[in-house]
C-alpha positions in Angstrom: 9.5 9.4 -12.3 7.9 11.8 -14.9 7.2 15.3 -13.4 6.6 17.1 -16.5 3.9 18.2 -18.7 2.6 16.2 -21.3 4.3 12.9 -19.7 1.3 10.8 -18.7 1.5 7.0 -17.3 -0.6 4.4 -18.6 -2.2 3.3 -15.3 -5.7 4.6 -14.5 -6.3 7.0 -11.9 -6.9 5.6 -8.6 -10.0 6.3 -6.1 -9.1 8.4 -2.9 -6.0 7.1 -1.7 -5.5 5.3 1.7 -3.7 7.8 3.8 -0.7 6.2 5.8 1.9 7.5 8.2 5.3 8.1 6.9 8.1 5.8 7.6 10.3 6.6 10.9 12.9 9.4 10.1 16.7 8.5 10.3 19.5 11.0 11.6 21.4 13.0 9.2 24.4 11.7 7.8 27.8 13.7 7.0 27.7 11.7 3.6 24.5 13.5 2.7 25.0 15.2 -0.7 22.7 18.2 -0.9 20.6 18.5 -4.1 18.6 21.2 -4.1 17.2 23.6 -1.3 13.7 24.9 -1.0 12.6 27.7 1.6 9.5 29.5 2.5 8.2 32.6 1.4 9.3 34.2 4.5 12.4 32.7 4.7 12.0 30.7 8.3 12.0 27.5 7.4 14.3 25.5 4.9 14.0 22.0 3.2 16.8 20.3 1.5 16.7 17.5 -0.4 19.8 15.3 -0.2 21.2 11.9 -1.7 22.0 9.3 0.6 23.6 6.5 -1.0 21.0 5.2 -3.3 18.3 6.8 -1.5 16.9 10.5 -1.2 15.6 12.2 1.8 14.0 15.8 2.5 15.3 17.3 5.7 13.3 20.0 6.9 14.7 22.5 9.3 17.5 20.0 10.1 15.1 17.2 10.7 15.5 14.7 8.4 12.3 12.7 6.7 12.0 9.2 5.5 14.2 7.6 2.5 12.8 7.3 -0.7 14.3 6.1 -4.0 13.5 9.5 -5.8 11.9 13.0 -4.5 10.2 15.2 -6.8 8.6 18.4 -6.6 8.9 20.1 -3.1 6.3 22.9 -2.2 5.7 24.9 1.2 2.2 26.3 2.0 1.7 30.0 1.9 2.3 30.3 5.8 5.5 28.2 5.4 3.9 25.8 8.5 3.4 22.6 5.9 5.6 20.9 3.3 4.3 18.4 0.7 6.5 16.6 -1.9 6.3 14.0 -4.2 8.3 10.7 -3.8 8.8 7.3 -5.1 9.9 4.0 -3.3 9.9 1.2 -5.5 7.3 0.9 -8.4 4.8 3.3 -5.5 4.4 6.8 -5.9 3.4 8.8 -3.1 2.5 12.4 -2.0 3.9 13.3 1.2 1.9 15.7 3.2 3.4 16.3 6.8 3.8 13.0 8.5 1.5 11.0 6.0 1.8 9.6 2.7 -1.1 9.4 -0.1 -0.3 6.5 -2.8 -1.1 7.7 -6.4 -1.2 5.8 -9.8 -0.4 8.8 -11.9 2.2 11.1 -12.3 1.9 14.7 -10.7 2.2 17.6 -13.1 5.0 19.7 -12.3 4.3 22.9 -10.1 0.7 21.8 -9.5 0.6 21.5 -5.7 -1.4 23.8 -4.3 -2.4 24.3 -0.4 -5.6 25.9 0.9 -5.0 29.4 2.4 -5.9 27.7 5.7 -3.4 24.9 5.2 -5.8 22.4 5.5 -6.7 21.3 1.9 -4.3 19.9 -0.9 -5.0 19.7 -4.3 -2.6 18.7 -7.4 -3.3 17.5 -11.0 -2.3 14.4 -11.9 -1.8 12.8 -15.4 -2.6 9.1 -16.6 -3.9 7.5 -19.7 -3.0 11.0 -21.7 -5.7 12.7 -19.4 -5.2 15.5 -16.9 -7.3 15.4 -13.4 -7.4 17.6 -10.3 -7.1 15.8 -7.2 -8.7 18.0 -4.0 -7.8 16.0 -0.6 -7.1 12.9 -2.5 -10.6 12.8 -4.4 -9.9 13.1 -8.1 -12.4 15.4 -10.4 -13.3 14.3 -13.9 -10.4 14.1 -16.3 -9.8 16.8 -19.3 -7.7 16.6 -22.0 -5.5 19.3 -20.0 -5.6 21.5 -17.0 -3.8 24.5 -16.9 -1.6 24.6 -13.6 -1.1 28.0 -13.0 -4.9 28.6 -13.2 -5.3 26.0 -10.2 -6.4 27.9 -7.0 -8.5 27.8 -3.9 -11.0 30.7 -3.1 -9.7 33.0 -0.1 -11.9 31.1 2.4 -10.4 27.9 1.5 -14.0 26.0 0.5 -13.8 26.3 -3.2 -11.3 25.5 -5.7 -11.2 26.3 -9.4 -9.2 25.9 -12.7 -9.2 26.3 -16.5 -9.0 23.1 -18.5 -9.6 21.7 -21.9 -11.9 19.1 -23.5 -13.1 18.7 -26.7 -11.3 21.9 -28.2 -13.3 23.7 -25.6 -11.9 25.7 -22.7 -13.8 24.8 -19.6 -14.0 26.9 -16.5 -14.4 24.7 -13.5 -15.2 25.4 -9.9 -15.5 22.2 -7.2 -15.6 19.6 -10.1 -18.5 21.1 -11.9 -18.1 23.0 -15.4 -19.5 26.6 -15.0 -18.5 27.9 -18.3 -17.4 27.1 -21.9 -15.4 29.2 -24.6 -14.6 27.8 -28.0 -11.0 28.7 -27.9 -10.5 27.1 -31.3 -12.8 29.5 -33.3 -11.6 32.6 -31.5 -8.1 31.6 -31.9 -8.4 31.1 -35.3 -10.1 34.5 -35.7 -7.6 36.4 -33.6 -4.9 34.8 -36.0 -6.5 35.7 -39.0 -7.0 39.2 -37.7 -3.4 39.4 -36.8 -2.2 38.1 -40.2 -4.6 41.0 -42.0 -2.9 43.6 -39.4 0.6 42.2 -40.6 -0.3 42.4 -44.1 -1.4 46.2 -43.6 1.7 47.1 -42.3 3.7 46.1 -44.7 1.5 48.1 -47.2 1.7 51.1 -45.2 5.5 50.4 -44.9 5.6 50.3 -48.9 3.8 53.5 -49.4 5.4 55.4 -46.8 2.7 55.5 -44.4 2.7 54.7 -40.5 0.8 51.6 -39.8 -2.6 51.7 -38.2 
């Protein structure tokens, strides 16, 4: 299961997924091997990803979840009350939110899970066919050449979500799935590079003549 930037599946994006209940949890086992531990920001809740034979399980506050072939990113909501993680069972990739599963046909970009401040909405960045797409509450926005994960955020009242994306060499400012601003980053980037090289040359000249660089 690819979880890293730049790795996209060849399958097309899926329409809003059909939410299904996760399989019934099984009791913890003494043979569980802890792979990693995730805690919420206040340290009140703990989720362990454990290896159980050829399966993996998330144990939340000592309560085990369903078994999967592999478990990827595990994230708590801001208040620590909700846990979301990516998993795979067979050929099916899912996002597990509480007691529900959301099936996907795209790879989830690493560190892109976002819960709204009121913990009622979920956003993530998915990647397929070398395109990146934000999904909010299971519904996909338009695809872009790239979406910057650190910029994905909900508004304080949880009603809106925005992010920065690339399309055709231009930086797009996106709010609620609509492009509200564009910047020609290639032109500005080239200009900044030229100015930086010029300053570096000036610094070399100043050092040669014994003058401090400006």
